[in-house]
C-alpha positions as CSV (number, residue, x, y, z in Angstrom):
1,M,-3.9,-50.2,-2.7
2,S,-6.7,-49.6,-0.2
3,A,-10.2,-49.2,-1.6
4,I,-11.6,-45.7,-2.0
5,P,-14.8,-45.4,0.0
6,S,-18.0,-44.0,-1.6
7,T,-18.7,-40.3,-1.4
8,E,-21.6,-41.0,1.1
9,S,-19.5,-43.0,3.5
10,A,-16.5,-40.7,3.3
11,T,-18.7,-37.6,3.9
12,S,-20.1,-39.3,7.0
13,S,-16.6,-40.2,8.3
14,F,-15.2,-36.8,7.6
15,G,-17.7,-35.2,10.0
16,A,-15.7,-36.3,12.9
17,W,-12.8,-34.1,11.7
18,L,-14.7,-30.8,11.6
19,N,-13.6,-28.2,14.2
20,R,-10.5,-30.3,15.1
21,S,-7.7,-27.9,16.1
22,E,-4.0,-28.0,16.7
23,T,-1.6,-25.3,18.0
24,L,2.0,-25.1,17.0
25,G,4.7,-22.8,18.4
26,D,7.7,-21.3,16.7
27,D,10.4,-18.7,17.5
28,I,10.6,-16.0,14.8
29,T,14.3,-16.0,14.2
30,A,16.2,-13.8,11.8
31,Y,18.2,-16.5,10.0
32,P,15.4,-17.7,7.6
33,L,14.6,-14.1,6.7
34,N,18.2,-13.3,5.9
35,A,18.7,-16.5,4.0
36,L,15.7,-15.9,1.8
37,A,16.6,-12.2,1.3
38,A,20.1,-13.3,0.2
39,S,18.7,-15.9,-2.2
40,L,16.4,-13.2,-3.8
41,E,19.2,-10.6,-3.8
42,R,17.1,-8.4,-1.6
43,A,18.1,-6.1,1.2
44,S,17.7,-7.5,4.7
45,S,14.2,-7.1,6.1
46,D,15.6,-5.7,9.3
47,G,13.9,-8.4,11.3
48,V,10.4,-7.8,9.9
49,V,8.6,-10.8,8.3
50,P,7.4,-9.5,4.9
51,P,4.1,-10.7,3.5
52,L,4.1,-14.4,2.6
53,W,7.4,-15.0,4.3
54,N,5.5,-16.3,7.3
55,W,5.7,-19.6,5.4
56,L,9.3,-19.8,6.6
57,Y,8.0,-20.8,10.0
58,F,5.8,-23.6,11.5
59,L,7.3,-26.1,9.0
60,P,7.4,-29.5,10.6
61,I,10.2,-31.8,9.4
62,A,9.2,-35.3,8.3
63,P,11.8,-38.0,8.3
64,M,11.9,-40.3,5.3
65,S,10.2,-43.1,7.2
66,D,7.1,-40.8,7.8
67,V,6.8,-39.5,4.2
68,G,4.1,-41.0,2.0
69,E,4.2,-41.9,-1.6
70,D,3.1,-38.4,-2.7
71,G,5.9,-36.7,-0.9
72,H,3.8,-35.4,2.1
73,P,3.9,-36.8,5.6
74,K,1.8,-40.0,5.9
75,R,-1.9,-39.7,6.1
76,G,-3.6,-39.1,9.4
77,G,-2.6,-36.7,12.2
78,F,-4.3,-33.3,12.1
79,L,-5.8,-33.4,8.6
80,P,-8.3,-36.2,7.7
81,S,-6.9,-39.3,6.1
82,V,-8.4,-39.0,2.6
83,P,-7.6,-42.1,0.6
84,L,-6.8,-40.4,-2.7
85,P,-3.4,-40.6,-4.4
86,R,-2.4,-36.9,-4.5
87,R,-2.6,-34.0,-2.1
88,M,-2.0,-30.4,-3.1
89,W,-3.0,-26.8,-2.2
90,A,-6.0,-25.5,-4.1
91,G,-5.7,-21.9,-3.0
92,G,-6.3,-19.5,-0.1
93,R,-7.3,-16.0,0.9
94,L,-4.6,-14.0,2.6
95,T,-5.1,-10.9,4.8
96,F,-2.0,-9.0,6.1
97,H,-2.6,-6.5,8.9
98,A,0.7,-6.2,10.7
99,P,4.1,-8.1,10.4
100,M,5.6,-10.5,12.8
101,R,9.1,-9.6,13.9
102,A,12.3,-11.5,14.7
103,G,12.6,-12.2,18.4
104,Q,8.9,-12.9,18.9
105,R,7.5,-16.2,20.1
106,A,4.6,-17.1,17.8
107,T,1.8,-19.7,17.8
108,R,-0.4,-20.8,15.0
109,T,-3.8,-22.4,15.8
110,S,-5.3,-24.3,12.9
111,T,-8.9,-25.4,12.8
112,I,-10.6,-27.6,10.2
113,A,-13.6,-25.4,9.2
114,D,-15.1,-27.4,6.4
115,I,-14.7,-30.6,4.3
116,E,-16.3,-30.9,0.9
117,D,-16.4,-34.1,-1.2
118,K,-17.0,-33.3,-4.9
119,T,-16.6,-34.8,-8.3
120,G,-14.9,-32.7,-11.0
121,R,-13.8,-33.2,-14.6
122,S,-10.7,-35.0,-13.4
123,G,-12.5,-37.2,-10.9
124,R,-13.2,-37.1,-7.3
125,L,-12.0,-34.2,-5.2
126,V,-12.0,-33.5,-1.5
127,F,-11.6,-29.9,-0.3
128,V,-10.5,-29.3,3.3
129,T,-10.8,-25.8,4.5
130,V,-8.5,-24.8,7.3
131,R,-8.5,-21.5,9.3
132,H,-5.3,-20.4,10.8
133,C,-5.0,-17.9,13.7
134,Y,-1.6,-16.4,14.5
135,E,-0.4,-14.9,17.8
136,A,2.9,-13.2,18.3
137,D,3.8,-12.3,21.9
138,G,0.1,-12.6,22.9
139,R,-1.4,-10.6,20.0
140,G,-3.3,-12.2,17.2
141,A,-6.4,-12.4,15.1
142,R,-8.4,-14.8,13.0
143,A,-7.2,-15.5,9.5
144,R,-9.0,-16.3,6.3
145,P,-9.6,-20.0,5.3
146,A,-7.3,-22.0,3.1
147,H,-8.2,-25.0,1.0
148,R,-6.4,-28.3,0.5
149,R,-7.4,-30.5,-2.4
150,H,-7.1,-34.2,-2.6
151,S,-7.5,-35.7,-6.1
152,R,-7.1,-38.8,-8.1
153,R,-4.4,-37.4,-10.4
154,T,-0.8,-38.7,-10.9
155,R,1.2,-39.7,-7.9
156,L,4.3,-37.7,-6.7
157,R,7.6,-39.3,-5.9
158,P,8.7,-38.9,-2.3
159,R,11.6,-36.6,-1.5
160,A,14.1,-37.3,1.2
161,N,13.7,-35.2,4.4
162,R,11.3,-33.0,2.7
163,R,9.9,-30.2,5.0
164,V,6.1,-30.0,4.5
165,A,3.9,-27.1,5.6
166,C,0.7,-28.1,7.4
167,G,-1.5,-25.6,5.5
168,R,-1.6,-22.4,3.6
169,H,-1.2,-19.6,6.1
170,S,-2.7,-16.2,6.6
171,V,-1.2,-13.5,8.8
172,S,-3.4,-11.2,10.9
173,G,-2.8,-8.7,13.6
174,D,-3.5,-5.2,14.9
175,I,-2.2,-2.1,13.1
176,G,-3.7,0.3,15.6
177,M,-5.7,2.7,13.5
178,T,-7.4,1.1,10.5
179,A,-7.4,-2.3,8.7
180,I,-6.9,-0.7,5.3
181,S,-4.1,1.5,4.1
182,P,-4.6,5.1,5.1
183,R,-6.2,7.2,2.4
184,S,-6.2,10.6,4.0
185,W,-3.1,12.0,5.8
186,L,-4.0,15.2,7.6
187,F,-1.2,17.7,8.5
188,V,-1.5,19.8,11.6
189,P,1.1,22.5,12.5
190,G,3.4,21.4,15.3
191,N,3.3,24.9,16.8
192,R,-0.5,24.7,17.2
193,A,-0.9,22.3,20.1
194,E,-4.5,23.3,20.6
195,R,-5.3,21.7,17.2
196,F,-3.8,18.3,17.9
197,E,-6.9,16.7,19.4
198,K,-9.1,18.4,16.8
199,A,-7.0,16.8,14.1
200,R,-7.3,13.4,15.7
201,S,-11.1,13.7,15.7
202,A,-11.4,15.1,12.1
203,G,-11.9,11.6,10.6
204,A,-8.6,11.3,8.8
205,D,-7.0,7.8,8.5
206,A,-3.7,9.2,9.7
207,V,-2.6,12.4,11.4
208,I,0.8,14.0,10.8
209,L,2.1,16.5,13.3
210,D,4.2,18.9,11.2
211,L,7.6,20.3,12.2
212,E,8.6,21.4,8.7
213,D,6.8,23.8,6.4
214,A,4.0,24.7,8.8
215,V,6.4,25.9,11.6
216,P,8.5,29.2,11.3
217,P,12.2,28.8,12.1
218,G,12.0,30.6,15.4
219,E,9.3,28.2,16.7
220,K,10.9,24.9,15.7
221,E,12.2,23.9,19.1
222,A,9.0,24.9,21.0
223,A,6.9,23.0,18.4
224,R,9.1,19.9,18.9
225,A,8.6,20.1,22.7
226,A,4.9,20.5,22.3
227,I,4.7,17.4,20.1
228,V,6.7,15.3,22.6
229,A,4.4,16.4,25.4
230,H,1.4,15.3,23.4
231,L,2.6,11.9,22.4
232,D,0.7,8.8,23.7
233,P,1.9,5.3,22.9
234,A,-1.7,4.1,23.0
235,R,-2.6,6.6,20.2
236,P,0.5,6.8,18.0
237,V,0.7,9.5,15.3
238,W,3.0,10.4,12.4
239,V,5.4,13.3,12.5
240,R,7.0,15.2,9.6
241,V,10.5,16.1,10.8
242,N,12.7,18.8,9.2
243,A,14.8,17.8,6.2
244,A,18.1,16.1,6.6
245,D,20.1,19.1,5.4
246,T,18.6,21.4,8.1
247,D,19.9,22.4,11.5
248,W,16.9,20.8,13.2
249,F,16.9,17.3,11.7
250,A,19.2,15.7,14.2
251,A,17.3,17.1,17.2
252,D,14.0,16.1,15.7
253,V,15.1,12.5,15.1
254,A,16.7,12.2,18.5
255,A,13.6,13.4,20.3
256,L,11.0,11.5,18.3
257,A,12.2,8.4,16.5
258,A,12.6,6.3,19.6
259,H,9.3,7.4,21.2
260,A,6.6,4.7,21.2
261,G,4.0,7.4,20.6
262,I,5.4,7.8,17.1
263,A,3.9,5.5,14.5
264,G,6.1,6.8,11.7
265,I,8.3,9.6,10.4
266,V,7.6,11.6,7.3
267,L,11.0,12.5,5.8
268,P,10.8,15.6,3.6
269,K,13.0,16.1,0.5
270,C,14.3,12.5,0.8
271,E,16.9,11.7,-1.8
272,T,19.2,8.9,-0.5
273,R,19.4,5.8,1.6
274,M,21.8,7.7,3.9
275,Q,19.1,10.1,5.0
276,I,16.8,7.2,5.9
277,D,19.6,5.5,7.8
278,G,20.0,8.7,9.8
279,V,16.4,8.2,11.1
280,L,16.8,4.4,11.6
281,A,19.8,4.9,13.8
282,C,17.5,6.2,16.5
283,A,14.3,4.4,15.6
284,H,12.2,2.1,17.8
285,A,11.6,-1.4,16.5
286,A,8.2,-0.7,15.0
287,L,8.8,2.8,13.5
288,A,7.7,3.2,9.8
289,L,8.9,5.7,7.3
290,M,7.2,7.7,4.6
291,P,9.8,9.6,2.5
292,L,8.6,12.6,0.5
293,V,9.7,12.8,-3.1
294,E,10.0,16.5,-3.7
295,T,13.1,17.0,-5.9
296,A,14.7,15.8,-9.1
297,R,17.4,14.0,-7.0
298,G,14.6,12.3,-5.0
299,L,13.0,11.1,-8.2
300,A,16.4,9.8,-9.4
301,G,16.9,7.9,-6.2
302,L,13.4,6.3,-6.1
303,D,14.6,2.7,-6.2
304,E,17.0,3.2,-3.4
305,V,14.5,5.0,-1.2
306,C,11.6,2.7,-1.9
307,G,13.8,-0.4,-1.2
308,A,15.1,0.9,2.1
309,P,14.2,-0.8,5.4
310,R,11.1,0.4,7.2
311,V,9.8,2.4,4.3
312,A,6.0,1.7,4.3
313,R,5.3,3.9,1.3
314,V,6.4,7.2,-0.3
315,A,4.5,10.5,-0.8
316,F,4.8,12.9,-3.8
317,G,5.5,16.4,-2.7
318,T,4.0,18.0,-5.8
319,L,4.4,21.6,-4.8
320,D,8.1,21.6,-4.0
321,F,8.7,19.2,-7.0
322,Q,7.2,21.7,-9.4
323,V,9.4,24.4,-8.0
324,D,12.5,22.3,-8.2
325,L,12.0,21.3,-11.8
326,G,10.4,24.6,-13.0
327,I,7.1,22.9,-13.9
328,D,4.0,25.1,-14.2
329,G,1.0,22.9,-13.4
330,D,0.1,19.9,-11.3
331,G,-2.1,17.9,-13.8
332,E,-0.8,16.2,-16.9
333,E,2.5,18.0,-16.4
334,L,3.2,15.5,-13.5
335,N,1.8,12.4,-15.1
336,A,5.1,10.8,-16.1
337,F,6.5,11.4,-12.6
338,R,3.4,10.0,-10.9
339,S,3.8,6.8,-13.0
340,M,7.5,6.5,-12.1
341,I,6.6,6.7,-8.3
342,V,3.9,4.1,-8.6
343,L,6.1,1.8,-10.5
344,A,9.0,2.1,-8.1
345,S,6.6,1.5,-5.2
346,R,5.3,-1.7,-6.8
347,M,8.7,-3.0,-7.6
348,A,9.8,-2.5,-4.0
349,A,6.6,-4.3,-2.8
350,I,5.5,-1.4,-0.5
351,E,2.1,0.3,-0.2
352,P,0.8,2.5,-3.1
353,P,2.2,6.1,-2.9
354,V,0.4,9.1,-1.4
355,D,-0.3,12.1,-3.6
356,G,0.5,15.7,-2.7
357,V,-1.7,18.3,-1.2
358,S,-4.4,20.3,-2.9
359,T,-4.3,24.0,-2.1
360,V,-8.1,24.2,-2.6
361,I,-9.9,23.9,0.8
362,D,-13.6,24.8,0.4
363,D,-14.5,23.1,-2.9
364,A,-15.0,19.4,-2.2
365,Q,-15.7,18.5,-5.8
366,V,-12.3,19.9,-6.9
367,I,-10.5,18.0,-4.1
368,E,-12.3,14.8,-4.9
369,R,-11.4,15.3,-8.6
370,H,-7.8,15.8,-7.8
371,A,-7.7,12.6,-5.6
372,R,-9.5,10.5,-8.2
373,Y,-7.0,11.7,-10.8
374,A,-4.1,10.4,-8.8
375,R,-6.0,7.2,-8.0
376,K,-6.2,6.4,-11.7
377,F,-2.4,6.4,-11.8
378,G,-2.2,3.9,-8.9
379,F,-1.9,6.2,-5.9
380,G,-3.4,5.0,-2.7
381,G,-4.0,8.2,-0.7
382,K,-3.6,11.9,-0.5
383,L,-2.0,14.5,1.8
384,C,-4.5,17.0,3.3
385,I,-3.9,20.4,4.8
386,H,-7.3,21.0,6.3
387,P,-10.0,18.8,7.9
388,K,-12.5,19.9,5.2
389,Q,-10.5,18.0,2.6
390,V,-10.7,14.6,4.4
391,E,-14.2,13.5,3.4
392,A,-13.6,14.4,-0.3
393,V,-10.5,12.2,-0.3
394,H,-12.4,9.3,1.2
395,Q,-15.1,9.7,-1.5
396,A,-12.4,9.6,-4.2
397,Y,-11.1,6.3,-2.8
398,A,-14.4,4.7,-2.1
399,W,-15.9,2.0,-4.4
400,G,-19.4,2.5,-5.6
401,D,-22.4,0.2,-5.0
402,S,-22.2,-1.3,-8.5
403,E,-18.5,-2.0,-8.1
404,C,-19.0,-3.7,-4.7
405,A,-21.9,-5.8,-6.1
406,W,-19.7,-6.8,-9.0
407,A,-16.9,-7.9,-6.6
408,A,-19.3,-9.9,-4.5
409,R,-20.5,-11.7,-7.7
410,V,-17.0,-12.5,-8.7
411,M,-16.0,-14.0,-5.4
412,E,-19.2,-16.0,-5.1
413,A,-18.7,-17.4,-8.6
414,V,-15.1,-18.3,-7.7
415,D,-16.1,-20.0,-4.5
416,R,-18.7,-22.1,-6.4
417,S,-16.4,-23.0,-9.2
418,A,-14.2,-25.5,-7.2
419,G,-11.2,-24.4,-9.3
420,A,-12.9,-24.6,-12.7
421,A,-12.9,-21.8,-15.2
422,V,-15.7,-19.3,-14.5
423,A,-17.2,-16.2,-16.2
424,V,-19.1,-13.3,-14.6
425,D,-21.2,-10.8,-16.6
426,G,-20.0,-12.5,-19.7
427,K,-16.3,-12.0,-19.0
428,M,-13.7,-14.6,-18.0
429,V,-12.5,-14.3,-14.4
430,D,-8.8,-14.7,-14.1
431,M,-6.4,-13.9,-11.3
432,P,-6.1,-10.2,-11.9
433,V,-9.9,-10.0,-11.8
434,I,-10.0,-11.9,-8.5
435,L,-7.4,-9.7,-7.0
436,K,-9.3,-6.6,-7.9
437,A,-12.5,-8.0,-6.5
438,Q,-10.7,-8.9,-3.2
439,R,-9.3,-5.4,-3.0
440,I,-12.7,-3.8,-3.4
441,L,-14.3,-6.1,-0.8
442,R,-11.4,-5.4,1.7
443,A,-11.9,-1.7,1.3
444,Q,-15.6,-2.1,1.8
């Protein structure tokens, strides 16, 4: 066994590895996605790489002759040759902005950002921080750092032909409008073309050009034509089409779903996967869907709808839902149904749902109270029918100064802890606390 150099001499030799980079290329193929989906008994991802599944790619294969005693490729190469008996991942920070897709050519550039030589309760530890930058078809962004830990703990037996990832990856990209999930979704009537640009400049996170409730039957076709004329692939918007059981649905989908100026389709009174498939049959490759749960049948079909391809999140159409079920009130009368929608969204691993509209327009305090009420149940945004409602919704989903300061203290304590147990403000910090702190800082 080779001698382990002192911390001082090792730290000096590690300096030569800082800022070292390597770039790997890979083709994003559908086979690994379909294979993993089948193993997990999940529906096909339709060519989209879900969060964390990017680890299916950029995996070099090490022949047995190149595998070390701990089951990893032999020391050296891109990462520094740390003479400690065990190598393992210590953790990482992941940020997902936009998915990679099957058919793309992707590259990953990895850079050694930091090397720390420490002594912990189990002995000597060396932390190597690696930043990964992904590009898919020429688009990419910087990722958060990941840490690899070398320690003096028990050795691992080698595994034959084991495929070993070079690092813990993060995926970044460009989602066009905002780096956080939209909180405010502003409707604008499809038959009022003069309001389209005003809606875009109203400060909402997402704009929905509406062909359904806001447009009288006699103006549906003219409104559709006005929307098509307004569309701009450089500034994609959402459109609410007419329901699948109407005479206008097929024409709406045919005219809009394949247009690059459409970011997503809001599907009203969605109740079945078949209705979603009717949109996907005409959809462009990046089209997202947001089904509206507005009926008892829609609630009963939640799992099917939430788990369908391209569904980014669902929205709760509270007004129509009350009518369908004969409910009088939109407060605690809807609590059970709100919880069901949040649970189904979480189980399907999609974004938190969007709450229904408030009919109040001029009272910002009431609107904010309504939005905060839904947020307590796990909702992530709110539908708006007037620009005056947007700022109140943003206030409801904003974190206060004290909450942001707490989140910063948590992450600073975690970064200093080197994997050891840590407490902040007298309370133990575990993974749920860390995830909440990260969510607050991302929103900030």
